[in-house]
OpenMM code with the backbone's topology and positions (N, CA, C; nanometers):
from openmm import Vec3, app, unit

residues = "MET ALA ASP LYS LYS THR LEU ILE LEU GLY ALA THR PRO ASP THR SER ARG TYR ALA ASN PHE ALA ALA THR ARG LEU VAL GLU ARG GLY HIS PRO ILE VAL ASN VAL GLY ILE LYS THR GLY GLU VAL ALA GLY VAL PRO ILE GLU ARG PRO GLU THR ILE HIS HIS ASP ILE ASP THR ILE THR LEU TYR VAL GLY PRO GLN ASN GLN PRO PRO LEU TYR ASP TYR ILE LEU ASN THR ASN PRO LYS ARG ILE ILE PHE ASN PRO GLY THR GLU ASN THR GLU LEU ARG ARG LYS ALA ASN GLU LYS GLY ILE GLU THR ALA TYR ALA CYS THR LEU VAL MET LEU SER ILE GLY GLU TYR".split()
positions = [
    Vec3(-2.4659, -2.5195, -3.0990),
    Vec3(-2.3904, -2.4192, -3.1725),
    Vec3(-2.4675, -2.3861, -3.2996),
    Vec3(-2.4931, -2.2596, -3.3192),
    Vec3(-2.5708, -2.2175, -3.4351),
    Vec3(-2.4793, -2.1709, -3.5472),
    Vec3(-2.5373, -2.1215, -3.6481),
    Vec3(-2.4779, -2.0572, -3.7646),
    Vec3(-2.3929, -2.1460, -3.8546),
    Vec3(-2.4277, -2.2730, -3.8659),
    Vec3(-2.3655, -2.3597, -3.9663),
    Vec3(-2.4525, -2.3515, -4.0905),
    Vec3(-2.4108, -2.2686, -4.1860),
    Vec3(-2.4916, -2.2512, -4.3065),
    Vec3(-2.5041, -2.3842, -4.3776),
    Vec3(-2.6278, -2.4242, -4.4003),
    Vec3(-2.6578, -2.5577, -4.4506),
    Vec3(-2.7345, -2.5505, -4.5811),
    Vec3(-2.6863, -2.6252, -4.6793),
    Vec3(-2.7534, -2.6395, -4.8071),
    Vec3(-2.8333, -2.7692, -4.8015),
    Vec3(-2.9635, -2.7571, -4.8177),
    Vec3(-3.0518, -2.8734, -4.8161),
    Vec3(-3.0738, -2.9140, -4.9609),
    Vec3(-3.0112, -3.0239, -5.0013),
    Vec3(-3.0215, -3.0712, -5.1390),
    Vec3(-3.1338, -3.1739, -5.1465),
    Vec3(-3.2386, -3.1349, -5.2188),
    Vec3(-3.3600, -3.2155, -5.2240),
    Vec3(-3.4723, -3.1459, -5.1491),
    Vec3(-3.4571, -3.0136, -5.1319),
    Vec3(-3.5583, -2.9351, -5.0611),
    Vec3(-3.6931, -2.9446, -5.1324),
    Vec3(-3.7982, -2.9445, -5.0530),
    Vec3(-3.9339, -2.9552, -5.1068),
    Vec3(-4.0315, -2.8802, -5.0171),
    Vec3(-4.1331, -2.8173, -5.0756),
    Vec3(-4.2351, -2.7527, -4.9932),
    Vec3(-4.3341, -2.8526, -4.9315),
    Vec3(-4.3217, -2.9791, -4.9648),
    Vec3(-4.4107, -3.0833, -4.9118),
    Vec3(-4.3818, -3.1026, -4.7629),
    Vec3(-4.4761, -3.0611, -4.6796),
    Vec3(-4.4557, -3.0641, -4.5346),
    Vec3(-4.4501, -3.2050, -4.4749),
    Vec3(-4.4767, -3.3070, -4.5556),
    Vec3(-4.4680, -3.4439, -4.5045),
    Vec3(-4.3295, -3.5055, -4.5285),
    Vec3(-4.2388, -3.4306, -4.5924),
    Vec3(-4.1076, -3.4844, -4.6283),
    Vec3(-4.0015, -3.4435, -4.5248),
    Vec3(-3.9044, -3.5339, -4.5036),
    Vec3(-3.7996, -3.5082, -4.4056),
    Vec3(-3.7144, -3.3870, -4.4407),
    Vec3(-3.6927, -3.3613, -4.5681),
    Vec3(-3.6152, -3.2433, -4.6079),
    Vec3(-3.6835, -3.1156, -4.5587),
    Vec3(-3.8146, -3.1144, -4.5625),
    Vec3(-3.8908, -2.9994, -4.5147),
    Vec3(-3.8776, -2.9870, -4.3630),
    Vec3(-3.8900, -3.0984, -4.2920),
    Vec3(-3.8732, -3.0969, -4.1461),
    Vec3(-3.7352, -3.0439, -4.1097),
    Vec3(-3.6333, -3.0920, -4.1795),
    Vec3(-3.4958, -3.0524, -4.1498),
    Vec3(-3.4769, -2.9021, -4.1712),
    Vec3(-3.5289, -2.8490, -4.2808),
    Vec3(-3.5155, -2.7054, -4.3072),
    Vec3(-3.5771, -2.6243, -4.1935),
    Vec3(-3.6949, -2.6635, -4.1528),
    Vec3(-3.7635, -2.5922, -4.0450),
    Vec3(-3.6848, -2.6001, -3.9152),
    Vec3(-3.6362, -2.7190, -3.8804),
    Vec3(-3.5604, -2.7368, -3.7549),
    Vec3(-3.4281, -2.6601, -3.7573),
    Vec3(-3.3618, -2.6609, -3.8732),
    Vec3(-3.2354, -2.5872, -3.8844),
    Vec3(-3.2577, -2.4383, -3.8600),
    Vec3(-3.3599, -2.3819, -3.9235),
    Vec3(-3.3895, -2.2396, -3.9057),
    Vec3(-3.4277, -2.2106, -3.7602),
    Vec3(-3.5085, -2.2978, -3.7007),
    Vec3(-3.5481, -2.2797, -3.5603),
    Vec3(-3.4268, -2.2764, -3.4671),
    Vec3(-3.3223, -2.3461, -3.5050),
    Vec3(-3.2025, -2.3524, -3.4204),
    Vec3(-3.0948, -2.2518, -3.4628),
    Vec3(-3.1298, -2.1611, -3.5516),
    Vec3(-3.0410, -2.0518, -3.5861),
    Vec3(-2.9423, -2.0767, -3.6979),
    Vec3(-2.9604, -2.1857, -3.7718),
    Vec3(-2.8706, -2.2145, -3.8838),
    Vec3(-2.9281, -2.1551, -4.0117),
    Vec3(-2.8527, -2.0692, -4.0819),
    Vec3(-2.9005, -2.0206, -4.2109),
    Vec3(-2.9054, -2.1357, -4.3108),
    Vec3(-3.0024, -2.1327, -4.3999),
    Vec3(-3.0170, -2.2414, -4.4964),
    Vec3(-3.0227, -2.1901, -4.6391),
    Vec3(-2.9872, -2.2807, -4.7301),
    Vec3(-3.0068, -2.2623, -4.8733),
    Vec3(-3.0849, -2.3849, -4.9180),
    Vec3(-3.2014, -2.3639, -4.9745),
    Vec3(-3.2839, -2.4739, -5.0245),
    Vec3(-3.2547, -2.4950, -5.1725),
    Vec3(-3.2186, -2.6177, -5.2085),
    Vec3(-3.1896, -2.6509, -5.3472),
    Vec3(-3.2689, -2.7754, -5.3837),
    Vec3(-3.3377, -2.7698, -5.4966),
    Vec3(-3.4149, -2.8851, -5.5385),
    Vec3(-3.4786, -2.8626, -5.6746),
    Vec3(-3.5640, -2.9560, -5.7122),
    Vec3(-3.6321, -2.9459, -5.8412),
    Vec3(-3.7744, -2.8923, -5.8254),
    Vec3(-3.8219, -2.8872, -5.7031),
    Vec3(-3.9560, -2.8341, -5.6764),
    Vec3(-3.9490, -2.6816, -5.6716),
    Vec3(-4.0626, -2.6175, -5.6894),
    Vec3(-4.0683, -2.4725, -5.6736),
    Vec3(-4.1365, -2.4411, -5.5421),
    Vec3(-4.1142, -2.3211, -5.4949),
    Vec3(-4.1755, -2.2782, -5.3705),
    Vec3(-4.0705, -2.2362, -5.2709),
    Vec3(-4.1072, -2.2436, -5.1443),
    Vec3(-4.0139, -2.2080, -5.0396),
    Vec3(-4.0346, -2.2984, -4.9198),
    Vec3(-3.9320, -2.3033, -4.8375),
    Vec3(-3.9369, -2.3819, -4.7150),
    Vec3(-3.8738, -2.2966, -4.6054),
    Vec3(-3.9416, -2.2869, -4.4932),
    Vec3(-3.8930, -2.2097, -4.3786),
    Vec3(-3.8604, -2.0658, -4.4194),
    Vec3(-3.9389, -2.0114, -4.5131),
    Vec3(-3.9216, -1.8737, -4.5566),
    Vec3(-3.8092, -1.8508, -4.6554),
    Vec3(-3.7474, -1.9587, -4.7034),
    Vec3(-3.6345, -1.9482, -4.7967),
    Vec3(-3.6757, -2.0132, -4.9289),
    Vec3(-3.6618, -1.9413, -5.0416),
    Vec3(-3.7012, -1.9993, -5.1702),
    Vec3(-3.6165, -2.1205, -5.2074),
    Vec3(-3.6765, -2.2098, -5.2831),
    Vec3(-3.6037, -2.3259, -5.3362),
    Vec3(-3.5427, -2.2845, -5.4691),
    Vec3(-3.4134, -2.3055, -5.4827),
    Vec3(-3.3444, -2.2735, -5.6073),
    Vec3(-3.2987, -2.4008, -5.6763),
    Vec3(-3.2689, -2.3890, -5.8017),
    Vec3(-3.2168, -2.5018, -5.8804),
    Vec3(-3.0686, -2.5229, -5.8470),
    Vec3(-3.0175, -2.6425, -5.8684),
    Vec3(-2.8752, -2.6682, -5.8414),
    Vec3(-2.7866, -2.6114, -5.9520),
    Vec3(-2.7800, -2.4797, -5.9556),
    Vec3(-2.7014, -2.4115, -6.0584),
    Vec3(-2.5965, -2.3196, -5.9961),
    Vec3(-2.6377, -2.2335, -5.9051),
    Vec3(-2.5461, -2.1393, -5.8415),
    Vec3(-2.4625, -2.2124, -5.7373),
    Vec3(-2.3315, -2.2017, -5.7516),
    Vec3(-2.2410, -2.2614, -5.6538),
    Vec3(-2.2266, -2.1640, -5.5370),
    Vec3(-2.2559, -2.2113, -5.4188),
    Vec3(-2.2402, -2.1318, -5.2969),
    Vec3(-2.1045, -2.1668, -5.2363),
    Vec3(-2.0284, -2.0647, -5.1984),
    Vec3(-1.8935, -2.0884, -5.1469),
    Vec3(-1.8831, -2.0678, -4.9962),
    Vec3(-1.9960, -2.0553, -4.9292),
    Vec3(-1.9945, -2.0300, -4.7851),
    Vec3(-2.0756, -2.1340, -4.7079),
    Vec3(-2.0800, -2.2544, -4.7602),
    Vec3(-2.1621, -2.3608, -4.7011),
    Vec3(-2.0791, -2.4443, -4.6044),
    Vec3(-2.1291, -2.4595, -4.4837),
    Vec3(-2.0655, -2.5472, -4.3862),
    Vec3(-2.1035, -2.6924, -4.4152),
    Vec3(-2.2339, -2.7161, -4.4338),
    Vec3(-2.2861, -2.8526, -4.4457),
    Vec3(-2.3832, -2.8636, -4.5622),
    Vec3(-2.3700, -2.9706, -4.6390),
    Vec3(-2.4746, -3.0106, -4.7330),
    Vec3(-2.5427, -3.1305, -4.6695),
    Vec3(-2.6740, -3.1224, -4.6547),
    Vec3(-2.7499, -3.2358, -4.6051),
    Vec3(-2.8312, -3.2907, -4.7220),
    Vec3(-2.8094, -3.4171, -4.7537),
    Vec3(-2.8661, -3.4787, -4.8738),
    Vec3(-3.0018, -3.5441, -4.8488),
    Vec3(-3.0953, -3.5090, -4.9342),
    Vec3(-3.2274, -3.5729, -4.9384),
    Vec3(-3.2578, -3.6133, -5.0819),
    Vec3(-3.1549, -3.6575, -5.1538),
    Vec3(-3.1661, -3.7047, -5.2917),
    Vec3(-3.1107, -3.8462, -5.2937),
    Vec3(-3.1874, -3.9403, -5.3452),
    Vec3(-3.1435, -4.0796, -5.3497),
    Vec3(-3.0173, -4.0981, -5.4318),
    Vec3(-2.9392, -4.2021, -5.4027),
    Vec3(-2.8124, -4.2233, -5.4722),
    Vec3(-2.8276, -4.2378, -5.6237),
    Vec3(-2.9402, -4.2898, -5.6696),
    Vec3(-2.9625, -4.3069, -5.8130),
    Vec3(-2.9749, -4.1723, -5.8843),
    Vec3(-3.0090, -4.0661, -5.8116),
    Vec3(-3.0245, -3.9326, -5.8706),
    Vec3(-2.9074, -3.8391, -5.8396),
    Vec3(-2.8074, -3.8882, -5.7697),
    Vec3(-2.6957, -3.8036, -5.7291),
    Vec3(-2.5882, -3.7805, -5.8358),
    Vec3(-2.5553, -3.8779, -5.9225),
    Vec3(-2.4437, -3.8553, -6.0152),
    Vec3(-2.4475, -3.7239, -6.0933),
    Vec3(-2.5617, -3.6784, -6.1466),
    Vec3(-2.5597, -3.5494, -6.2167),
    Vec3(-2.5307, -3.4310, -6.1232),
    Vec3(-2.5386, -3.4535, -5.9930),
    Vec3(-2.5168, -3.3471, -5.8947),
    Vec3(-2.3760, -3.3494, -5.8351),
    Vec3(-2.2943, -3.4482, -5.8709),
    Vec3(-2.1603, -3.4604, -5.8117),
    Vec3(-2.0799, -3.3311, -5.8252),
    Vec3(-2.0708, -3.2758, -5.9452),
    Vec3(-1.9910, -3.1546, -5.9645),
    Vec3(-2.0463, -3.0396, -5.8804),
    Vec3(-2.1767, -3.0250, -5.8795),
    Vec3(-2.2394, -2.9192, -5.7994),
    Vec3(-2.2028, -2.9354, -5.6520),
    Vec3(-2.2177, -3.0564, -5.6008),
    Vec3(-2.1890, -3.0837, -5.4597),
    Vec3(-2.0416, -3.0591, -5.4290),
    Vec3(-1.9542, -3.1178, -5.5086),
    Vec3(-1.8107, -3.1088, -5.4815),
    Vec3(-1.7563, -2.9678, -5.5039),
    Vec3(-1.8072, -2.8957, -5.6034),
    Vec3(-1.7617, -2.7589, -5.6273),
    Vec3(-1.8115, -2.6615, -5.5219),
    Vec3(-1.9194, -2.6966, -5.4543),
    Vec3(-1.9657, -2.6156, -5.3413),
    Vec3(-1.8628, -2.6223, -5.2285),
    Vec3(-1.7920, -2.7336, -5.2206),
    Vec3(-1.6827, -2.7531, -5.1251),
    Vec3(-1.7242, -2.7247, -4.9805),
    Vec3(-1.8269, -2.7947, -4.9328),
    Vec3(-1.8680, -2.7746, -4.7938),
    Vec3(-1.7649, -2.8361, -4.6992),
    Vec3(-1.7772, -2.8053, -4.5712),
    Vec3(-1.6916, -2.8705, -4.4718),
    Vec3(-1.7338, -3.0163, -4.4536),
    Vec3(-1.8667, -3.0409, -4.4655),
    Vec3(-1.9159, -3.1782, -4.4498),
    Vec3(-2.0410, -3.2010, -4.5326),
    Vec3(-2.0644, -3.3300, -4.5579),
    Vec3(-2.1856, -3.3754, -4.6254),
    Vec3(-2.2508, -3.4781, -4.5343),
    Vec3(-2.3783, -3.4589, -4.5075),
    Vec3(-2.4548, -3.5572, -4.4307),
    Vec3(-2.5399, -3.6357, -4.5291),
    Vec3(-2.5167, -3.7665, -4.5329),
    Vec3(-2.5977, -3.8576, -4.6136),
    Vec3(-2.7093, -3.9081, -4.5228),
    Vec3(-2.8276, -3.8511, -4.5365),
    Vec3(-2.9411, -3.8939, -4.4557),
    Vec3(-2.9838, -4.0349, -4.4968),
    Vec3(-3.0585, -4.1058, -4.4111),
    Vec3(-3.1005, -4.2417, -4.4449),
    Vec3(-3.1643, -4.2489, -4.5837),
    Vec3(-3.1165, -4.3437, -4.6637),
    Vec3(-3.1649, -4.3627, -4.7996),
    Vec3(-3.0845, -4.2890, -4.9042),
    Vec3(-2.9871, -4.2071, -4.8615),
    Vec3(-2.9058, -4.1316, -4.9576),
    Vec3(-2.7608, -4.1798, -4.9610),
    Vec3(-2.7303, -4.2836, -4.8858),
    Vec3(-2.5930, -4.3326, -4.8758),
    Vec3(-2.5376, -4.3652, -5.0142),
    Vec3(-2.4099, -4.3244, -5.0375),
    Vec3(-2.3493, -4.3402, -5.1693),
    Vec3(-2.1980, -4.3476, -5.1507),
    Vec3(-2.1421, -4.4672, -5.1642),
    Vec3(-1.9981, -4.4846, -5.1400),
    Vec3(-1.9131, -4.4099, -5.2429),
    Vec3(-1.9597, -4.3995, -5.3675),
    Vec3(-1.8825, -4.3294, -5.4695),
    Vec3(-1.8722, -4.1798, -5.4375),
    Vec3(-1.9842, -4.1160, -5.4052),
    Vec3(-1.9818, -3.9742, -5.3713),
    Vec3(-1.9051, -3.9523, -5.2410),
    Vec3(-1.9219, -4.0427, -5.1470),
    Vec3(-1.8481, -4.0295, -5.0204),
    Vec3(-1.6977, -4.0332, -5.0458),
    Vec3(-1.6530, -4.1249, -5.1300),
    Vec3(-1.5098, -4.1353, -5.1618),
    Vec3(-1.4604, -4.0078, -5.2285),
    Vec3(-1.5349, -3.9578, -5.3270),
    Vec3(-1.4959, -3.8354, -5.3978),
    Vec3(-1.4868, -3.7172, -5.3013),
    Vec3(-1.5831, -3.7074, -5.2114),
    Vec3(-1.5824, -3.5981, -5.1141),
    Vec3(-1.4627, -3.6102, -5.0199),
    Vec3(-1.4392, -3.7306, -4.9697),
    Vec3(-1.3258, -3.7513, -4.8789),
    Vec3(-1.1935, -3.7197, -4.9463),
    Vec3(-1.1823, -3.7517, -5.0754),
    Vec3(-1.0597, -3.7206, -5.1493),
    Vec3(-1.0363, -3.5702, -5.1580),
    Vec3(-1.1430, -3.4923, -5.1525),
    Vec3(-1.1321, -3.3457, -5.1542),
    Vec3(-1.1184, -3.2878, -5.0136),
    Vec3(-1.1129, -3.3741, -4.9129),
    Vec3(-1.1003, -3.3271, -4.7753),
    Vec3(-1.2312, -3.2867, -4.7113),
    Vec3(-1.3425, -3.3296, -4.7718),
    Vec3(-1.4747, -3.2984, -4.7173),
    Vec3(-1.5146, -3.4111, -4.6222),
    Vec3(-1.5500, -3.3737, -4.5006),
    Vec3(-1.5978, -3.4708, -4.4018),
    Vec3(-1.7325, -3.5250, -4.4484),
    Vec3(-1.7565, -3.6534, -4.4278),
    Vec3(-1.8854, -3.7122, -4.4633),
    Vec3(-1.9384, -3.7930, -4.3461),
    Vec3(-2.0697, -3.8030, -4.3398),
    Vec3(-2.1329, -3.8824, -4.2347),
    Vec3(-2.2584, -3.9469, -4.2900),
    Vec3(-2.2730, -4.0756, -4.2612),
    Vec3(-2.4000, -4.1424, -4.2843),
    Vec3(-2.4764, -4.1225, -4.1536),
    Vec3(-2.5675, -4.0273, -4.1537),
    Vec3(-2.6353, -3.9878, -4.0307),
    Vec3(-2.7714, -3.9294, -4.0656),
    Vec3(-2.8401, -3.8808, -3.9645),
    Vec3(-2.9710, -3.8180, -3.9839),
    Vec3(-2.9651, -3.6772, -3.9263),
    Vec3(-2.9851, -3.5797, -4.0122),
    Vec3(-2.9808, -3.4403, -3.9688),
    Vec3(-3.0780, -3.4148, -3.8548),
    Vec3(-3.1990, -3.4692, -3.8645),
    Vec3(-3.2994, -3.4458, -3.7606),
    Vec3(-3.2556, -3.5033, -3.6265),
    Vec3(-3.1975, -3.6213, -3.6269),
    Vec3(-3.1480, -3.6810, -3.5022),
    Vec3(-3.0313, -3.5989, -3.4479),
    Vec3(-2.9390, -3.5615, -3.5358),
    Vec3(-2.8241, -3.4815, -3.4923),
    Vec3(-2.8707, -3.3517, -3.4253),
    Vec3(-2.9694, -3.2863, -3.4840),
    Vec3(-3.0226, -3.1636, -3.4253),
    Vec3(-3.0885, -3.1913, -3.2898),
    Vec3(-3.1635, -3.3006, -3.2808),
    Vec3(-3.2383, -3.3286, -3.1590),
    Vec3(-3.1481, -3.3655, -3.0403),
    Vec3(-3.0294, -3.4191, -3.0685),
    Vec3(-2.9400, -3.4569, -2.9585),
    Vec3(-2.8255, -3.3563, -2.9391),
    Vec3(-2.8299, -3.2456, -3.0133),
    Vec3(-2.7287, -3.1418, -2.9980),
    Vec3(-2.5947, -3.1750, -3.0581),
    Vec3(-2.5929, -3.2634, -3.1574),
    Vec3(-2.4665, -3.3045, -3.2223),
    Vec3(-2.4498, -3.2484, -3.3618),
    Vec3(-2.5320, -3.1490, -3.3983),
    Vec3(-2.5239, -3.0950, -3.5321),
    Vec3(-2.4020, -3.0032, -3.5425),
] * unit.nanometer
topology = app.Topology()
chain = topology.addChain("A")
for resn in residues:
    res = topology.addResidue(resn, chain)
    for name in ("N", "CA", "C"):
        topology.addAtom(name, app.Element.getBySymbol(name[0]), res)
């Protein structure tokens, strides 16, 4: 199923990073993306923006930011109010997961790339 607009938090133009792989795979499978991060450039033809503009049409936020760097992003993430947040390996955070669940946001400790590869995205 395509067209789950996905915000990639921790987007990077570095082609060796999983966030970059995920952006490319999402676009290949027909999912529109929003790249958000601290790096400049673009990924999969979409510019990387700073975590400032709140997007209100996001189905999924897929996290590629370690838990130690997430607290300043809590308001941004929660105010985006996605349907779900995917905590990719290394981004697991029980505090953010609890806050999201309290707002009715589905959360998963999973891998976006695996979910895409097995058709469970």
